[in-house]
N, C-alpha and C positions, 0 to 999 in steps of 0.2 A: 262382373264388378268394375265399375269404371276406373281407370288409371288418373289419379290427381295429377293436373296442369304441373307441367314444370315450373310453369313461371306465374302461380297463384297471383291475382291481381291484374293481371294484365288489361283485362278487360276495362277494369274500373280505372285503370292509368290511363287508357287510349282515351277513355269517353270525358276524364278531365282535359287532356291535350284539346279534345275536338271542342271541348265548351269553352278553355281560354282562347281558342283562335277564333272562335266564332263572337265572342265577347271582348274582342280587343284586348287580351289576357288581364282580364280584373279578376283576380280571384273572389273579391268578394261576391260577385255574379255567378260563381259555381260553386258555393259552399257545399250545397246538397252532394254532389257529387264529389268533393272533396271529403265529405263526412262518410260516402260510402266507399270512398279506399279507405280511410281510417279504421272502418269496420271489419272491412278486409285483410289490412295489416295485423289489426289486433287477433284475429282469428288464426292467420297464417304464423303469430308471433314475430312479425316483422321480417319472415326468413326468406324475402322478395326482394330482386334488386328494383322491382317497382314502388317500393316502399319508403327509398332513399329520399326521394324528392318530398315525401311527405311532410318531413319537420318545416321545410320553408315555405310550403302552402298554409301549415298549420300558425306560423308567426303572423300571415296575413290575417286570420280569422279572430274577427274581435272576440275578446273574452266574456262568457256571459257570468258574470260574478256579481 
């Protein structure tokens, strides 16, 4: 049985960083990868250092209400 990663969501956080770098640090252009990280953080109950930056990124996300 594979051992779970010590740092869940690391790949997703790296994907966001790459997306932001590619898009001039405009979070609006990276909403899909931000949502993927949010989903990962929910699965691991935010017990990853990579989920700490998520709250700042979510503030950039327009609310869909």
